[in-house]
DSSP file (Angstrom, degrees, kcal/mol; ACC not computed):
  #  RESIDUE AA STRUCTURE BP1 BP2  ACC     N-H-->O    O-->H-N    N-H-->O    O-->H-N    TCO  KAPPA ALPHA  PHI   PSI    X-CA   Y-CA   Z-CA
    1    1 A M              0   0    0      0, 0.0    43,-3.3     0, 0.0     2,-0.4   0.000 360.0 360.0 360.0 150.5   12.1    0.6  -21.4
    2    2 A W  E     -AB  43  72A   0     70,-3.2    70,-2.6    41,-0.2     2,-0.5  -0.986 360.0-153.4-120.9 135.1   13.3    1.1  -17.8
    3    3 A V  E     -AB  42  71A   0     39,-2.9    39,-1.9    -2,-0.4     2,-0.4  -0.942  11.8-166.8-108.2 127.0   14.4    4.5  -16.5
    4    4 A L  E     -AB  41  70A   0     66,-3.3    66,-2.4    -2,-0.5     2,-0.5  -0.943   3.9-165.1-114.6 135.0   16.9    4.4  -13.6
    5    5 A V  E     -AB  40  69A   0     35,-3.0    35,-2.7    -2,-0.4     2,-0.4  -0.984   5.1-172.1-121.8 123.7   17.6    7.5  -11.4
    6    6 A F  E     +AB  39  68A   0     62,-3.1    62,-3.4    -2,-0.5     2,-0.3  -0.921  11.8 174.7-112.4 137.2   20.7    7.4   -9.2
    7    7 A F  E     - B   0  67A   0     31,-2.2     2,-0.4    -2,-0.4    60,-0.2  -0.999  28.2-170.5-147.8 151.5   21.4   10.2   -6.7
    8    8 A D  E     + B   0  66A   0     58,-2.8    58,-2.4    -2,-0.3    -2,-0.0  -0.889  26.6 177.6-135.9 101.1   23.7   11.3   -3.9
    9    9 A L        -     0   0    0     -2,-0.4    56,-0.1    56,-0.2     2,-0.1  -0.825  32.8-105.2-112.0 145.5   22.3   14.3   -2.2
   10   10 A P        +     0   0    0      0, 0.0    10,-0.3     0, 0.0     9,-0.1  -0.384  32.9 175.0 -67.6 144.9   23.6   16.2    0.8
   11   11 A T        +     0   0    0      8,-0.1     6,-0.1    -2,-0.1    -2,-0.0   0.044  43.5 111.6-136.6  25.2   21.8   15.6    4.1
   12   12 A E  S    S+     0   0    0      4,-0.1     2,-0.2     5,-0.0    -1,-0.0   0.908  76.3  42.4 -70.4 -41.8   24.0   17.5    6.6
   13   13 A T  S  > S-     0   0    0      1,-0.1     4,-2.3     0, 0.0     5,-0.2  -0.594  87.0-112.9-104.9 166.0   21.5   20.3    7.4
   14   14 A K  H  > S+     0   0    0      1,-0.2     4,-2.0     2,-0.2     5,-0.1   0.892 119.8  51.4 -61.6 -39.4   17.8   20.2    8.0
   15   15 A K  H  > S+     0   0    0      2,-0.2     4,-2.3     1,-0.2    -1,-0.2   0.909 108.4  51.1 -64.7 -42.6   17.2   22.1    4.8
   16   16 A D  H  > S+     0   0    0      1,-0.2     4,-2.6     2,-0.2    -2,-0.2   0.920 110.3  49.0 -60.3 -44.2   19.3   19.6    2.8
   17   17 A R  H  X S+     0   0    0     -4,-2.3     4,-2.5     1,-0.2    -1,-0.2   0.884 110.1  51.7 -63.7 -38.1   17.3   16.7    4.3
   18   18 A K  H  X S+     0   0    0     -4,-2.0     4,-2.2     2,-0.2    -1,-0.2   0.907 111.3  46.9 -65.1 -41.7   14.1   18.4    3.4
   19   19 A V  H  X S+     0   0    0     -4,-2.3     4,-2.2     2,-0.2    -2,-0.2   0.916 113.2  48.7 -65.9 -43.6   15.2   19.0   -0.3
   20   20 A A  H  X S+     0   0    0     -4,-2.6     4,-2.3   -10,-0.3    -2,-0.2   0.906 112.3  48.5 -63.6 -42.4   16.4   15.4   -0.5
   21   21 A T  H  X S+     0   0    0     -4,-2.5     4,-2.5     1,-0.2    -1,-0.2   0.898 110.5  51.1 -64.7 -40.6   13.1   14.0    0.9
   22   22 A A  H  X S+     0   0    0     -4,-2.2     4,-2.2     2,-0.2    -2,-0.2   0.899 110.1  49.7 -63.9 -40.8   11.1   16.2   -1.5
   23   23 A F  H  X S+     0   0    0     -4,-2.2     4,-1.8     2,-0.2    -2,-0.2   0.936 112.5  46.9 -63.0 -46.3   13.1   15.0   -4.5
   24   24 A R  H  X S+     0   0    0     -4,-2.3     4,-2.1     1,-0.2    -2,-0.2   0.891 111.3  52.0 -62.8 -40.0   12.6   11.3   -3.5
   25   25 A K  H  X S+     0   0    0     -4,-2.5     4,-2.7     1,-0.2    -1,-0.2   0.883 106.7  53.1 -64.1 -39.0    8.9   12.0   -2.9
   26   26 A K  H  X S+     0   0    0     -4,-2.2     4,-1.3     2,-0.2    -1,-0.2   0.874 107.7  51.8 -65.1 -36.2    8.5   13.5   -6.4
   27   27 A L  H  <>S+     0   0    0     -4,-1.8     5,-2.4     2,-0.2     3,-0.3   0.936 111.5  46.5 -62.9 -45.9   10.1   10.3   -7.8
   28   28 A L  H ><5S+     0   0    0     -4,-2.1     3,-1.6     1,-0.2    -2,-0.2   0.903 110.1  53.1 -63.1 -41.3    7.6    8.2   -6.0
   29   29 A D  H 3<5S+     0   0    0     -4,-2.7    -1,-0.2     1,-0.3    -2,-0.2   0.786 105.4  56.0 -63.8 -27.3    4.7   10.4   -7.0
   30   30 A D  T 3<5S-     0   0    0     -4,-1.3    -1,-0.3    -3,-0.3    -2,-0.2   0.321 128.5 -96.0 -89.1   8.1    5.8   10.0  -10.7
   31   31 A G  T < 5S+     0   0    0     -3,-1.6    12,-0.3     1,-0.3    -3,-0.2   0.551  76.0 142.8  94.6   7.6    5.6    6.2  -10.4
   32   32 A F      < -     0   0    0     -5,-2.4     2,-0.4    -6,-0.2    -1,-0.3  -0.500  35.7-150.4 -77.5 151.9    9.3    5.3   -9.6
   33   33 A A  E     -C   41   0A   0      8,-3.0     8,-2.8    -2,-0.2     2,-0.4  -0.937  23.4-105.0-121.8 147.6   10.0    2.5   -7.2
   34   34 A M  E     +C   40   0A   0     -2,-0.4     6,-0.3     6,-0.2     3,-0.1  -0.569  35.0 172.8 -74.3 126.9   13.0    2.2   -4.9
   35   35 A F  E    S-     0   0A   0      4,-3.2     2,-0.3     1,-0.5     5,-0.2   0.815  76.7 -13.2 -94.7 -47.4   15.6   -0.3   -6.1
   36   36 A Q  E >  S-C   39   0A   0      3,-1.7     3,-1.5     0, 0.0    -1,-0.5  -0.828  94.2 -75.5-140.6-179.8   18.2    0.6   -3.5
   37   37 A F  T 3  S+     0   0    0      1,-0.3    -3,-0.0    -2,-0.3     3,-0.0   0.855 130.5  18.4 -53.3 -42.8   18.4    3.6   -1.1
   38   38 A S  T 3  S+     0   0    0     -4,-0.0   -31,-2.2   -30,-0.0     2,-0.4   0.052 111.9  84.5-118.2  25.6   19.5    6.1   -3.8
   39   39 A I  E <   -AC   6  36A   0     -3,-1.5    -4,-3.2   -33,-0.2    -3,-1.7  -0.986  52.5-179.8-129.8 122.2   18.5    4.2   -6.9
   40   40 A Y  E     -AC   5  34A   0    -35,-2.7   -35,-3.0    -2,-0.4     2,-0.3  -0.915   5.5-165.9-120.9 148.7   14.9    4.5   -8.2
   41   41 A M  E     -AC   4  33A   0     -8,-2.8    -8,-3.0    -2,-0.3     2,-0.3  -0.944   7.9-173.2-136.3 155.0   13.4    2.8  -11.3
   42   42 A R  E     -A    3   0A   0    -39,-1.9   -39,-2.9    -2,-0.3     2,-0.4  -0.983  21.5-131.7-148.1 134.9   10.4    3.0  -13.4
   43   43 A F  E     -A    2   0A   0     -2,-0.3     2,-0.4   -12,-0.3   -41,-0.2  -0.714  24.5-169.8 -84.6 136.0    9.0    0.9  -16.3
   44   44 A C        -     0   0    0    -43,-3.3     6,-0.1    -2,-0.4    -2,-0.0  -0.986  23.1-140.8-127.2 138.2    8.0    2.9  -19.4
   45   45 A A  S    S+     0   0    0     -2,-0.4     2,-0.3     1,-0.0    -1,-0.1   0.736  82.0   9.5 -71.0 -23.1    6.1    1.4  -22.3
   46   46 A S  S  > S-     0   0    0      1,-0.1     4,-2.1   -45,-0.1     5,-0.1  -0.938  76.0-104.4-150.1 169.2    8.0    3.4  -24.9
   47   47 A R  H  > S+     0   0    0     -2,-0.3     4,-2.4     2,-0.2     5,-0.1   0.888 120.6  54.4 -63.9 -39.1   11.0    5.6  -25.5
   48   48 A E  H  > S+     0   0    0      1,-0.2     4,-1.6     2,-0.2    -1,-0.2   0.908 108.5  48.0 -62.5 -42.1    8.6    8.6  -25.8
   49   49 A N  H  > S+     0   0    0      1,-0.2     4,-1.7     2,-0.2    -1,-0.2   0.893 110.2  52.3 -65.6 -39.7    7.1    7.8  -22.4
   50   50 A A  H  X S+     0   0    0     -4,-2.1     4,-2.4     1,-0.2    -2,-0.2   0.901 106.2  54.5 -61.7 -41.0   10.6    7.4  -20.9
   51   51 A D  H  X S+     0   0    0     -4,-2.4     4,-2.3     1,-0.2    -1,-0.2   0.870 104.1  55.2 -61.4 -37.1   11.5   10.8  -22.3
   52   52 A V  H  X S+     0   0    0     -4,-1.6     4,-1.7     1,-0.2    -1,-0.2   0.925 111.4  43.5 -60.8 -44.9    8.5   12.4  -20.5
   53   53 A H  H  X S+     0   0    0     -4,-1.7     4,-2.1     2,-0.2    -2,-0.2   0.852 110.8  54.3 -73.2 -34.0    9.6   11.0  -17.1
   54   54 A L  H  X S+     0   0    0     -4,-2.4     4,-2.4     1,-0.2    -1,-0.2   0.905 108.0  50.9 -63.7 -40.4   13.2   12.0  -17.7
   55   55 A K  H  X S+     0   0    0     -4,-2.3     4,-2.1     1,-0.2    -2,-0.2   0.887 108.4  52.5 -63.6 -38.3   12.1   15.5  -18.4
   56   56 A R  H  X S+     0   0    0     -4,-1.7     4,-1.3     2,-0.2    -1,-0.2   0.906 109.3  48.8 -64.2 -41.0   10.1   15.5  -15.1
   57   57 A V  H >< S+     0   0    0     -4,-2.1     3,-0.5     1,-0.2    -2,-0.2   0.936 111.3  49.8 -63.6 -44.7   13.1   14.4  -13.2
   58   58 A K  H >< S+     0   0    0     -4,-2.4     3,-1.1     1,-0.2    -1,-0.2   0.871 107.8  54.7 -60.8 -36.6   15.2   17.1  -14.8
   59   59 A K  H 3< S+     0   0    0     -4,-2.1    -1,-0.2     1,-0.2    -2,-0.2   0.806 112.3  43.6 -65.7 -29.8   12.5   19.7  -13.9
   60   60 A N  T << S+     0   0    0     -4,-1.3    -1,-0.2    -3,-0.5    -2,-0.2   0.161  79.4 142.7-104.3  17.2   12.7   18.6  -10.2
   61   61 A L    <   -     0   0    0     -3,-1.1    -3,-0.1    -4,-0.1    -4,-0.0  -0.334  52.3-120.1 -60.3 135.2   16.5   18.4   -9.8
   62   62 A P        -     0   0    0      0, 0.0    -1,-0.1     0, 0.0     5,-0.1  -0.395  19.2-117.5 -72.7 156.6   17.7   19.6   -6.4
   63   63 A P  S    S+     0   0    0      0, 0.0     2,-0.3     0, 0.0    -2,-0.1   0.779  96.2  35.3 -67.9 -26.2   20.1   22.6   -6.4
   64   64 A K  S    S+     0   0    0    -54,-0.1     2,-0.1   -48,-0.1     0, 0.0  -0.860  92.5  44.5-124.6 161.1   22.9   20.6   -4.8
   65   65 A G  S    S-     0   0    0     -2,-0.3     2,-0.4   -56,-0.1   -56,-0.2  -0.390  80.4 -71.5 103.1 179.7   24.1   17.0   -5.1
   66   66 A K  E     -B    8   0A   0    -58,-2.4   -58,-2.8    -2,-0.1     2,-0.4  -0.966  41.1-179.7-121.8 128.4   24.7   14.5   -7.9
   67   67 A V  E     -B    7   0A   0     -2,-0.4     2,-0.4   -60,-0.2   -60,-0.2  -0.996   2.8-173.3-129.8 131.6   21.9   12.9  -10.0
   68   68 A G  E     -B    6   0A   0    -62,-3.4   -62,-3.1    -2,-0.4     2,-0.4  -0.943   3.5-164.9-122.3 147.4   22.3   10.4  -12.8
   69   69 A M  E     +B    5   0A   0     -2,-0.4     2,-0.3   -64,-0.2   -64,-0.2  -0.983   8.0 177.3-131.9 143.7   19.7    9.1  -15.1
   70   70 A M  E     -B    4   0A   0    -66,-2.4   -66,-3.3    -2,-0.4     2,-0.5  -0.996  15.6-153.7-147.0 139.4   19.8    6.1  -17.5
   71   71 A S  E     +B    3   0A   0     -2,-0.3     2,-0.3   -68,-0.2   -68,-0.2  -0.949  19.7 175.0-112.3 133.6   17.4    4.4  -19.8
   72   72 A I  E     -B    2   0A   0    -70,-2.6   -70,-3.2    -2,-0.5     2,-0.0  -0.940  31.5-104.0-133.4 157.9   17.7    0.7  -20.6
   73   73 A T     >  -     0   0    0     -2,-0.3     4,-2.4   -72,-0.2     5,-0.2  -0.316  31.8-111.7 -76.3 163.9   15.6   -1.7  -22.6
   74   74 A D  H  > S+     0   0    0      1,-0.2     4,-2.2     2,-0.2     5,-0.1   0.863 119.7  54.2 -62.3 -36.3   13.4   -4.3  -21.0
   75   75 A K  H  > S+     0   0    0      2,-0.2     4,-0.9     1,-0.2    -1,-0.2   0.919 108.7  47.4 -65.0 -43.7   15.8   -7.0  -22.4
   76   76 A Q  H >4 S+     0   0    0      1,-0.2     3,-0.7     2,-0.2     4,-0.3   0.911 112.0  50.3 -63.1 -42.4   18.8   -5.4  -20.8
   77   77 A F  H >< S+     0   0    0     -4,-2.4     3,-1.5     1,-0.2    -1,-0.2   0.894 106.6  55.7 -61.9 -39.8   17.0   -5.0  -17.5
   78   78 A G  H 3< S+     0   0    0     -4,-2.2    -1,-0.2     1,-0.3    -2,-0.2   0.716 100.1  59.8 -66.5 -21.3   16.0   -8.7  -17.7
   79   79 A M  T << S+     0   0    0     -4,-0.9    -1,-0.3    -3,-0.7    -2,-0.2   0.499  79.9 115.1 -84.8  -3.8   19.7   -9.7  -18.0
   80   80 A M    <   -     0   0    0     -3,-1.5     2,-0.5    -4,-0.3    -3,-0.0  -0.434  60.4-142.8 -67.6 137.3   20.5   -8.0  -14.6
   81   81 A E        -     0   0    0     -2,-0.1     2,-0.4     9,-0.1     9,-0.1  -0.909  19.3-171.4-102.2 125.9   21.7  -10.4  -11.9
   82   82 A I  E     -D   89   0B   0      7,-0.7     7,-2.7    -2,-0.5     2,-0.4  -0.957   1.8-169.9-121.9 134.8   20.4   -9.6   -8.5
   83   83 A F  E     -D   88   0B   0     -2,-0.4     2,-0.6     5,-0.3     3,-0.1  -0.965  18.6-158.8-126.0 140.6   21.5  -11.2   -5.3
   84   84 A Y  E >  S-D   87   0B   0      3,-2.9     3,-1.5    -2,-0.4     2,-0.5  -0.928  83.1 -43.4-112.3 101.7   20.1  -11.0   -1.8
   85   85 A G  T 3  S-     0   0    0     -2,-0.6    -2,-0.0     1,-0.2     0, 0.0  -0.679 123.0 -30.9  70.1-124.0   23.1  -12.1    0.2
   86   86 A T  T 3  S+     0   0    0     -2,-0.5    -1,-0.2    -3,-0.1     0, 0.0   0.432 120.5  96.0-103.2  -1.5   24.4  -15.1   -1.8
   87   87 A K  E <  S-D   84   0B   0     -3,-1.5    -3,-2.9     1,-0.0     2,-0.1  -0.782  72.7-131.4 -93.8 126.4   21.0  -16.2   -3.1
   88   88 A P  E     -D   83   0B   0      0, 0.0     2,-0.3     0, 0.0    -5,-0.3  -0.466  23.5-165.4 -71.6 146.2   20.0  -15.0   -6.5
   89   89 A I  E     -D   82   0B   0     -7,-2.7    -7,-0.7    -2,-0.1     0, 0.0  -0.928  24.8-103.5-127.8 156.5   16.5  -13.4   -6.9
   90   90 A E        -     0   0    0     -2,-0.3    -9,-0.1    -9,-0.1   -12,-0.0  -0.550  39.3-109.8 -77.9 140.5   14.5  -12.7  -10.0
   91   91 A P        -     0   0    0      0, 0.0    -1,-0.1     0, 0.0   -13,-0.0  -0.299  46.0 -86.7 -64.4 156.7   14.3   -9.0  -11.2
   92   92 A E        -     0   0    0      1,-0.1     3,-0.1     3,-0.0     0, 0.0  -0.448  45.6-123.9 -65.0 129.6   10.9   -7.3  -10.7
   93   93 A P        -     0   0    0      0, 0.0    -1,-0.1     0, 0.0    -3,-0.0  -0.406  36.0 -91.3 -71.7 153.5    8.7   -7.9  -13.7
   94   94 A P        -     0   0    0      0, 0.0     2,-0.1     0, 0.0     3,-0.1  -0.341  45.2-110.6 -64.0 145.9    7.3   -4.9  -15.6
   95   95 A S        -     0   0    0      1,-0.1     2,-0.3    -3,-0.1    -3,-0.0  -0.387  36.3 -97.7 -73.8 155.1    4.0   -3.6  -14.3
   96   96 A Q        -     0   0    0     -2,-0.1     2,-0.6     1,-0.0    -1,-0.1  -0.549  32.5-145.8 -74.7 134.8    0.9   -4.0  -16.5
   97   97 A Q        -     0   0    0     -2,-0.3     2,-0.4    -3,-0.1    -1,-0.0  -0.902  10.8-145.8-102.2 123.4    0.0   -0.9  -18.5
   98   98 A L        -     0   0    0     -2,-0.6     2,-0.5     2,-0.0     0, 0.0  -0.699   9.1-156.0 -88.5 139.6   -3.7   -0.3  -19.0
   99   99 A E        -     0   0    0     -2,-0.4     2,-0.5     2,-0.0    -2,-0.0  -0.964   2.4-160.5-117.1 130.9   -4.9    1.2  -22.2
  100  100 A L              0   0    0     -2,-0.5    -2,-0.0     1,-0.1     0, 0.0  -0.917 360.0 360.0-109.2 134.3   -8.2    3.1  -22.5
  101  101 A F              0   0    0     -2,-0.5    -1,-0.1     0, 0.0    -2,-0.0   0.409 360.0 360.0-106.5 360.0   -9.7    3.6  -25.9
C-alpha cells in the first residue's frame, strides 16, 4: 500500500509558516517522502500499517488549511505515469522492509 498526503496550508504569517513546517517535518519523521511540494508519500507493507500512519497524520493535523489523505495499492501506484518535462520517468520502487524475528 501507498499512503499519499496532500496539503495546502496557509503561510501568510510567521506562525502559519511555523505550523506548516512542523506538519511537514512530522511527515518526514514518520517516513514520508516528498513527491511534490505539497504531496508526500509513504510505502506501507499492509493495510494495518497504512492505518497506523493515517492515524498519526490525523493526530498531527494543523488547525488551519486543507489536508487530504489517500491509500492506494502498490499495483495502482505502479500504473502512475510520471513525466519530468516531456520525458517519462519510472515511479519510485517500494523500499525494502526488514523483518526481525
